[in-house]
N, C-alpha and C positions, 0 to 999 in steps of 0.2 A: 180261378188255376191254381191246383194246388198239388204238391206231391213231394217225393224223394228220390233220389235216385244215384245209382251209381254207375259211370258211363266206359262205354271204352273208346278212347280216341284213337287212332291208328298211327299218329304220329307220336304218342306216347303210349305204346301199347302194356308194359308194366306199370305204370303208373297205376294209383289208386286216385279217382276222382269221382267225387261227389257234389250234389247238390240237393238243397232244399229249397222249394219255393211254397210260398205261400200268399198270392196275390188277388187283390179283388179292384174290380172297377170302382171307378169315384168319380165320373163324368163332372169336368166344370168345377174342382174342387180347390185347383191350384192357380188359382186369377196372379198373373203377372203383367208387368208395364207393355201394352201393347196387345195383351189378349187378354181384357180386364175379367172375364166369364172362364179364362181357363183353358183345355183344351177337352174333346168329348171321349179321349183316350188315358185323361189323368185316372191315376190309380192308387191305391195303395199297399203296403206289403212289406216281406222280407225274402232276400235271396240271401243262402249261405253257403258258401264255397269252402270245399277241404280239396287239397290235391298233394299227395303224398310220393314223392319220386324215391322208390327203393336205390336207383343207379347215383343219385345225388346223394341218398341219406338225408333229405330235408324233407320238409311239409309247408304248405300255409294254407290260413285259413282268412277267411274274411266276411263281413258281415256287409249287404248291402240294404238299402231302403227303397222299395219299388215305386216310380213317379210315370208309369206310364205302362198300359196294357189293352193289347187288342189282340181278338180273336177272330177265327175265320174255319169255323166249321170244328174239327178235332184238333184245330193247330193255334198256337198263339206267340206273340213275340212281345217279348215285356222289356224294358232297362230299368236300371237301379243304379243308385247311388252311393257310391262307397262309404261307408261309415263307421264301420272295424277294423280297420286292416291291420295286420303284423307291421308294415310299413307305413309308417305317420305320412309320406308322402303321397300315399294314393287316396287318401281323406280327398272325397269330392269327384271321382274320379267315375263317371257314366259306364259303365257297361252295359251291354246287350245280349239277350237271351231269347231262344225260340225252342218253342217245345210241340211235340207231335203227342198226342195222349195216348197212351198204354204203358203196357209194361213190359217186362226181360222180351225180345224179340219183335216186339209192335211199337214202344215207344223210342223216341228219339229227342235230341237235345242238341242245342247251338249255344257257343256261347264267342263272344266277339273278338276276342283275343287269341283264337286259336287259328284262324284260317283265312279271316277277312279283317277288315278296316287298315288297309294300308296304302300310304300314298308314296308314289316316287317322287321328289324334290330332288334336281340337281343330280338324279343319280344315285341318291340317298333313299333308304326307306324311312317312312316316317308315320308316326303312330296318331292319327287325327282323334278330335273329339267325335263320341258316341252321341248323334244326337238321339232324341227321346223316341222309343221303341224300333230305334234300329239293331238288327240282328241277322246275322246269316240264316239261312236255310239249316235244319234240325239234322245236323249230319253225325253226330256221335251215338251211336247205340245203348238203348238202356241196357245195362246187363243186370242189374237188381233193382227193385223198387217199380217207381212208374209214376205217372202223371194222371191227373183228370183234370179235362179242359172242359169248362162248360160255356160252351159259345152263348155271346149276346150281340143283338145288332148294335150298331152305334147311334147314341141317342141323337133327336134333332140337336140342331144349334138353337141356343138362347135367342128370344125375340130382342130386338134393340131396343 
């Protein structure tokens, strides 16, 4: 799945929010303790994030390394771990993204920090860890650019 876009986010209607994604499935390529073969959703690639707020007169950029990708028809969910942020404290943070195939007026994009992934603990909002391939539905409209999702069935599990 790949593409680049500018999206419209209802909660930041005047902001310039852009994403570039190049993600490819790499099943069972990330073995870890407890998962010696890795996962069928293992993936590689890069997500680049750009957000400019004219109201705040500030912008942010970040780059993240894709670690998970799963497709379903013309939609995909993926996660990526921040590798090059403006704020060094964000290194290692996993972010979730979702995509619906298409360009302006048809494509959609979702990102985990905008409308989801909040727990309430003792009456206070907390922002828990995002797991692999966890993302909200693609809620933001594509207004420029677009994405191409090539669906692939999940591969069979490796023989033990």
